[in-house]
Structure formats: structure tokens, C-alpha cells
C-alpha positions as CSV (number, residue, x, y, z in Angstrom):
1,X,-40.0,-64.5,40.6
2,X,-43.3,-65.9,41.1
3,X,-46.1,-66.5,37.8
4,X,-49.3,-66.5,36.9
5,X,-50.4,-67.4,33.4
6,X,-53.9,-66.3,31.5
7,X,-55.5,-67.6,28.5
8,X,-57.3,-66.7,25.6
9,X,-58.0,-66.8,21.7
10,X,-57.7,-64.9,18.5
11,X,-59.3,-65.9,14.7
12,X,-57.3,-63.8,12.2
13,X,-56.9,-63.0,8.7
14,X,-53.3,-61.7,7.5
15,X,-51.2,-62.1,4.7
16,X,-47.5,-61.5,4.7
17,X,-44.7,-59.3,1.8
18,X,-41.5,-61.5,1.5
19,X,-40.4,-64.4,-0.4
20,X,-39.4,-66.2,3.6
21,X,-43.2,-66.1,4.0
22,X,-43.7,-68.6,0.9
23,X,-47.5,-69.1,0.6
24,X,-48.3,-67.6,3.3
25,X,-47.8,-64.0,1.0
26,X,-51.1,-65.2,0.4
27,X,-53.9,-63.8,2.9
28,X,-54.8,-67.1,4.7
29,X,-56.3,-67.5,8.3
30,X,-54.7,-68.6,11.8
31,X,-56.1,-69.6,15.1
32,X,-53.6,-69.1,18.2
33,X,-54.2,-70.0,21.6
34,X,-52.3,-66.6,23.7
35,X,-51.2,-67.2,26.8
36,X,-50.6,-64.0,29.2
37,X,-47.5,-64.9,31.8
38,X,-47.1,-62.2,35.0
39,X,-43.9,-62.0,37.0
40,X,-42.5,-60.4,40.2
41,X,-40.6,-61.4,42.2
42,X,-42.9,-60.9,45.8
43,X,-45.8,-61.5,46.4
44,X,-48.3,-59.0,47.1
45,X,-49.8,-58.2,50.4
46,X,-52.6,-60.6,49.3
47,X,-50.3,-63.5,47.7
48,X,-50.8,-63.1,44.9
49,X,-49.4,-62.1,41.5
50,X,-51.7,-60.0,40.3
51,X,-55.9,-60.3,40.8
52,X,-56.0,-63.4,38.2
53,X,-60.3,-62.2,37.0
54,X,-58.7,-58.8,36.2
55,X,-55.7,-60.5,34.3
56,X,-58.0,-62.1,32.4
57,X,-60.5,-59.5,31.5
58,X,-58.1,-57.7,30.2
59,X,-56.4,-60.0,28.1
60,X,-60.1,-60.4,27.1
61,X,-60.6,-57.1,26.2
62,X,-57.3,-57.0,23.6
63,X,-58.7,-59.7,22.0
64,X,-61.3,-59.3,21.5
65,X,-60.1,-56.2,19.3
66,X,-57.6,-58.7,17.1
67,X,-60.9,-61.2,16.9
68,X,-61.9,-61.9,13.6
69,X,-60.2,-59.2,12.2
70,X,-58.4,-59.1,8.9
71,X,-54.5,-57.4,9.7
72,X,-54.5,-56.3,6.1
73,X,-57.6,-54.5,6.4
74,X,-56.5,-52.6,10.2
75,X,-54.6,-49.7,10.6
76,X,-52.5,-50.0,13.6
77,X,-51.3,-53.0,10.9
78,X,-50.8,-51.1,8.2
79,X,-47.5,-52.1,6.3
80,X,-46.2,-54.6,9.3
81,X,-46.2,-58.1,8.7
82,X,-48.0,-59.8,11.3
83,X,-46.0,-62.8,12.4
84,X,-46.8,-64.5,15.3
85,X,-43.6,-62.1,17.5
86,X,-44.8,-59.7,16.5
87,X,-48.5,-60.4,17.7
88,X,-47.3,-61.8,20.4
89,X,-45.3,-57.5,20.9
90,X,-48.2,-56.4,20.4
91,X,-50.3,-58.0,22.9
92,X,-47.6,-57.6,25.5
93,X,-48.0,-53.7,25.3
94,X,-51.2,-53.6,25.0
95,X,-51.3,-55.7,28.4
96,X,-48.0,-53.2,29.6
97,X,-50.3,-50.3,29.3
98,X,-53.2,-51.3,31.0
99,X,-51.4,-52.5,34.1
100,X,-49.6,-48.7,33.9
101,X,-53.5,-47.2,33.6
102,X,-54.3,-49.0,36.6
103,X,-57.3,-51.9,35.0
104,X,-55.2,-54.6,37.0
105,X,-55.5,-53.3,39.8
106,X,-53.4,-51.6,42.9
107,X,-51.1,-54.9,43.0
108,X,-50.4,-55.0,39.6
109,X,-48.1,-52.0,40.5
110,X,-45.7,-54.6,41.5
111,X,-45.4,-57.0,38.6
112,X,-41.8,-57.4,37.1
113,X,-42.7,-58.2,33.5
114,X,-45.3,-59.7,31.2
115,X,-45.1,-62.5,29.2
116,X,-47.2,-63.4,25.8
117,X,-47.2,-66.8,24.0
118,X,-49.3,-67.0,20.8
119,X,-49.5,-71.1,20.2
120,X,-49.5,-71.7,16.2
121,X,-50.2,-75.2,17.0
122,X,-49.2,-77.7,19.4
123,X,-45.7,-77.5,17.8
124,X,-45.2,-74.6,17.5
125,X,-45.1,-70.7,19.4
126,X,-44.0,-67.7,19.9
127,X,-43.2,-65.5,22.7
128,X,-42.6,-61.8,24.0
129,X,-41.6,-60.4,27.1
130,X,-41.0,-57.5,28.4
131,X,-40.7,-55.4,31.7
132,X,-42.5,-53.0,33.6
């Protein structure tokens, strides 16, 4: 399996519901390094996985929708614990939509999977991978 990864970051605020979250139940900020990995079994006719420029552009458009937002105030996240794992899935699903819409070019139609990893720090991160 071949893969390429592009990177961006987001700064958000949010809070959690549930005792398991301890002090994170209060409103707090988080900065995430966002890695989006695109996978395919065979390279396309240009010997690439996907156009890195388009992948970077589409990831940046998605992260811009989240950046500097209090997710507690966003209708898309009403009543949801926006955990790192959950946000990784949201970003992966939004990228998959853009692949299916053709935003990443014709070559992206051969992609097999997308994985998104959100790094909370240098020692903790979460990922979500989905098939295309």
C-alpha cells in the first residue's frame, strides 16, 4: 500500500460531559497537529498517490472551518463530546466527501483509504481510518 500524508493544525475550544473527563469538563482550549494520510494499492498514471497540492488545499479548507472555534457553539457538534478521536473521524469523513466530489482530482478516484491523526501533544494522539 502506498501513502502520502499532508499536515495542518487547528486551535479549538470545547468542553466535555461526563465524569471520565475530569477537569476537561470545563471549557478549555486545544491545539491539534492534523495529519491526513491517503492510501492506495497502485500508483496512478502519474506514479503518485494523489496530488499533494490538492490534498493540502482541501485539508486546509476543512481545518479552516474548525480553527479558532468554540466547538460547543457549533451546530454540527451540538450535544456531542468532541473528543480527539471524534474530531479525527469528522475530518476524515469531510475529506472523503471532497474525494467523492472530485475536489482532489481524477487520480483520487483510485484511493483506497484515508486516515486522519490528531496530535494533542508530542506524547498523545488519536487516529481514525476509513475506506473510500
